[in-house]
C-alpha positions in Angstrom: 0.0 0.0 0.0 2.8 2.4 1.0 6.5 2.0 1.1 6.7 3.4 4.6 7.0 1.3 7.7 3.6 0.4 9.3 4.1 2.8 12.2 4.7 5.8 9.9 1.6 5.4 7.7 -0.4 8.5 8.5 -4.1 8.8 9.0 -4.4 11.0 5.9 -2.6 8.4 3.7 -5.0 5.8 4.9 -8.0 8.0 4.1 -6.5 8.5 0.7 -6.3 4.8 0.2 -9.8 4.3 1.4 -11.2 6.7 -1.1 -9.7 4.8 -4.1 -9.7 1.3 -2.7 -13.3 0.7 -3.6 -12.7 1.6 -7.2 -9.4 -0.4 -7.3 -11.4 -3.5 -6.1 -14.0 -2.9 -8.8 -11.7 -2.3 -11.7 -9.1 -5.0 -10.7 -11.8 -7.7 -10.3 -13.5 -6.8 -13.6 -10.1 -6.9 -15.4 -9.2 -10.2 -13.9 -12.7 -11.7 -14.8 -12.5 -10.6 -18.4 -8.9 -11.7 -18.8 -9.6 -15.2 -17.4 -12.8 -15.5 -19.4 -11.0 -14.7 -22.7 -8.1 -17.0 -21.9 -10.4 -19.7 -20.7 -12.4 -19.6 -24.0 -9.3 -19.4 -26.2 -7.5 -22.2 -24.3 -10.5 -24.4 -23.8 -10.1 -24.6 -20.1 -13.3 -24.8 -18.2 -11.5 -24.5 -14.9 -10.2 -21.1 -15.9 -13.7 -20.1 -17.0 -15.0 -21.2 -13.7 -12.3 -19.1 -12.0 -13.4 -16.1 -14.1 -16.9 -16.5 -12.6 -15.4 -16.1 -9.1 -13.8 -12.8 -10.2 -17.1 -11.7 -11.8 -18.7 -12.4 -8.4 -16.1 -10.3 -6.7 -16.5 -7.5 -9.2 -20.2 -7.3 -8.6 -19.8 -7.6 -4.8 -17.2 -4.8 -4.8 -19.5 -2.7 -7.1 -22.4 -3.2 -4.7 -20.2 -2.3 -1.7 -18.9 0.8 -3.4 -22.4 1.9 -4.4 -23.8 0.9 -1.0 -21.2 3.0 0.9 -22.2 6.0 -1.2 -26.0 5.5 -1.0 -25.9 4.6 2.7 -23.9 7.8 3.3 -27.0 9.8 2.4 -28.7 11.2 5.5 -31.9 9.7 6.8 -35.1 11.4 5.7 -38.8 11.2 6.5 -39.3 8.2 4.1 -36.1 6.4 5.2 -35.6 7.1 8.9 -33.0 4.3 9.1 -31.1 5.5 6.0 -30.8 3.9 2.6 -28.5 0.9 3.4 -31.0 -1.9 2.5 -30.6 -1.2 -1.2 -27.3 -3.0 -0.9 -29.0 -6.3 0.1 -31.5 -6.0 -2.8 -28.6 -5.7 -5.3 -26.7 -8.6 -3.7 -29.8 -10.8 -4.0 -30.3 -10.1 -7.7 -26.6 -10.3 -8.6 -26.3 -13.7 -6.7 -29.3 -15.0 -8.6 -27.8 -14.0 -12.0 -24.4 -15.6 -11.1 -26.2 -18.8 -10.1 -27.9 -19.0 -13.5 -24.7 -18.4 -15.4 -22.8 -20.8 -13.3 -25.3 -23.6 -13.8 -24.7 -23.6 -17.5 -21.0 -24.1 -17.0 -21.7 -26.8 -14.5 -23.8 -28.7 -17.1 -21.0 -28.5 -19.7 -18.3 -29.5 -17.2 -20.3 -32.5 -16.1 -20.7 -33.5 -19.8 -16.9 -33.3 -20.3 -16.2 -35.4 -17.2 -18.7 -38.0 -18.5 -17.0 -38.0 -21.9 -13.7 -38.8 -20.2 -15.2 -41.7 -18.2 -16.7 -43.1 -21.5 -13.2 -43.0 -23.1 -14.1 -40.3 -25.6 -11.5 -37.8 -26.6 -11.4 -34.6 -24.6 -8.7 -32.2 -25.8 -6.6 -30.7 -23.0 -6.5 -26.9 -22.7 -3.6 -24.9 -24.1 -0.8 -24.1 -21.7 -1.6 -20.4 -21.7 -4.4 -21.3 -19.2 -1.7 -22.2 -16.7 -0.1 -18.8 -16.9 -3.5 -17.1 -16.6 -4.1 -18.9 -13.4 -0.7 -18.0 -12.0 -1.3 -14.3 -12.9 -4.6 -14.6 -11.1 -3.0 -16.0 -8.0 -0.5 -13.1 -7.8 -3.1 -10.4 -8.6 -5.7 -11.7 -6.1 -3.1 -12.1 -3.4 -1.8 -8.5 -3.9 -5.3 -7.1 -4.1 -6.3 -9.0 -1.0 -3.4 -7.6 1.0 -4.1 -4.1 -0.1 -7.8 -4.2 0.8 -7.1 -5.9 4.1 -4.6 -3.1 5.0 -7.2 -0.4 4.2 -9.9 -2.3 5.9 -7.9 -2.8 9.1 -6.7 0.8 9.2 -10.1 2.3 8.6 -12.1 -0.3 10.5 -14.2 -1.0 7.4 -16.1 -4.4 7.5 -17.0 -4.0 3.8 -13.4 -3.6 2.8 -12.3 -6.6 4.9 -15.0 -8.7 3.3 -13.7 -7.8 -0.1 -10.2 -8.8 1.0 -11.4 -12.2 2.2 -13.1 -12.8 -1.2 -9.9 -12.1 -3.1 -7.8 -14.2 -0.7 -10.2 -17.1 -1.4 -9.9 -16.5 -5.1 -6.1 -16.6 -4.9 -6.4 -20.1 -3.4 -8.9 -21.1 -6.0 -6.7 -19.9 -8.8 -3.8 -21.9 -7.4 -5.9 -25.1 -7.7 -6.8 -24.1 -11.2 -3.1 -23.8 -12.1 -2.5 -27.2 -10.7 -5.5 -28.6 -12.6 -4.3 -27.2 -15.9 -0.8 -28.5 -15.4 -2.1 -32.0 -14.7 -4.4 -31.9 -17.7 -1.6 -31.0 -20.0 0.4 -34.0 -18.6 -2.4 -36.3 -19.7 -4.9 -36.2 -16.9 -7.6 -34.8 -19.1 -10.4 -35.3 -16.5 -8.8 -32.9 -14.0 -9.7 -29.6 -15.8 -13.5 -30.3 -16.2 -13.6 -31.9 -12.8 -12.1 -28.8 -11.1 -14.7 -26.7 -13.1 -17.5 -28.9 -11.6 -16.1 -28.4 -8.1 -15.8 -24.6 -8.7 -19.3 -24.2 -10.0 -20.8 -26.2 -7.1 -18.8 -24.1 -4.6 -19.8 -20.8 -6.4 -23.5 -21.8 -6.4 -23.4 -22.5 -2.6 -21.6 -19.2 -2.0 -24.2 -17.3 -4.0 -27.0 -19.1 -2.1 -25.4 -18.1 1.2 -25.2 -14.5 0.0 -28.9 -14.6 -1.0 -29.9 -16.0 2.4 -27.9 -13.4 4.2 -29.5 -10.6 2.0 -33.0 -11.9 2.7 -32.3 -12.2 6.5 -31.1 -8.6 6.5 -34.1 -7.4 4.5 -36.4 -9.1 6.9 -34.6 -7.5 9.9 -33.5 -10.8 11.3 -31.6 -10.7 14.6 -27.8 -10.4 14.6 -25.5 -13.0 15.8 -25.6 -13.6 19.6 -21.9 -12.6 19.8 -22.6 -9.2 18.3 -25.6 -8.7 20.6 -23.5 -9.7 23.6 -20.8 -7.3 22.7 -23.2 -4.4 22.4 -24.8 -5.3 25.8 -21.4 -5.7 27.6 -20.2 -2.4 26.1 -23.3 -0.6 27.4 -22.9 -2.1 30.8 -19.4 -0.8 31.4 -20.6 2.8 31.2 -20.8 4.3 34.7 -24.4 4.6 35.9 -25.9 1.8 33.9 -27.5 -0.7 36.3 -29.0 -3.1 33.8 -29.9 -3.5 30.1 -33.5 -4.7 30.0 -34.1 -4.8 26.3 -31.8 -4.8 23.3 -32.6 -5.1 19.6 -30.2 -4.6 16.8 -30.5 -5.0 13.0 -28.2 -4.6 10.1 -28.9 -1.9 7.4 -26.3 -2.0 4.7 -22.9 -2.2 6.4 -24.2 -0.5 9.5 -25.8 -1.8 12.7 -28.7 0.1 14.2 -29.3 -0.4 17.9 -32.5 0.0 20.1 -32.1 -0.6 23.8 -33.7 0.1 27.1 -31.4 0.7 30.1 -32.1 1.1 33.8 -30.4 3.7 36.0 -30.7 4.4 39.7 -34.1 5.8 40.5 -32.5 8.7 42.4 -30.7 10.1 39.3 -32.3 12.9 37.3 -33.5 13.0 33.7 -30.4 15.0 32.8 -28.2 12.2 34.2 -30.1 9.7 32.0 -29.4 11.8 28.9 -25.7 12.0 29.9 -25.4 8.3 30.4 -27.2 7.6 27.1 -24.7 9.8 25.3 -21.8 8.0 26.9 -23.2 4.7 25.8 -23.5 5.9 22.2 -20.0 7.3 22.2 -18.6 4.1 23.7 -20.3 1.9 21.1 -19.1 4.2 18.3 -15.5 3.9 19.6 -15.5 0.1 20.2 -17.6 -1.0 17.2 -16.7 0.5 13.9 -20.0 -0.2 12.1 -22.6 1.3 14.4 -25.0 3.4 12.3 -27.3 4.7 15.0 -28.3 4.1 18.6 -31.6 4.8 20.3 -31.7 4.4 24.1 -34.7 4.6 26.4 -34.1 5.1 30.1 -36.1 3.6 33.0 -35.6 3.9 36.8 -33.9 1.0 38.6 -35.5 0.1 41.9 -33.7 -2.6 43.9 
């Protein structure tokens, strides 16, 4: 990311990287996807074509995240009191559905090729250029993953860290593809279409998981118990909080919106209650990077 030691990377430099990291993820994944698709078609490697679909998934995901960050950055209004973050989940659902449809066709063709090899029919092995395309993909995805992870860690961005994980997984996938192409050129003609079958099945499951997560978020499903516990324990450490009696949290875009009811000593004033509520909100914003909003109701605690 920068040639400076980690301790000397300034906040402004990180902010500069954050502004362009989203576009770098979009452009890089699109370039990788088109490159691997063209090489896969020209070389006849279905494994490389399957690997291209992974990059297309990452491209669309990065594009949705980039657009989601901009849209969710709009202030809440009368019609959208919780902001505009849910448009991100609608886009992820539709994109995942389209990727599943496209992946299914590659799955069918790859299964046919595997069946042809089992029957002893000739199945031409891919050209060796497919191997170098996979190697380039490994290097590019690894570098991009490291860059996005650096930005995500420094700026505490869950969306950027998620993009980094996707590219890291794709680097591993491309490594398997390189091995598959190499074995296929050595005479193991079944390996290339077999890896394509595995890739397509894995990609379909990934997209189904993304769709389920999008639906859960659209329906305001509860967050993981670990996140709820973290929010509750963070509120409880604020001086003056005697108990958290109710806590609801939901995800809107990349942000978490919290509604909670706390109890404070019945002898404290309304002004004390407002002060404690502000301290809870400030503490949550400091300790959890993706808090979008906090609403706190105060009740008296009577032993």
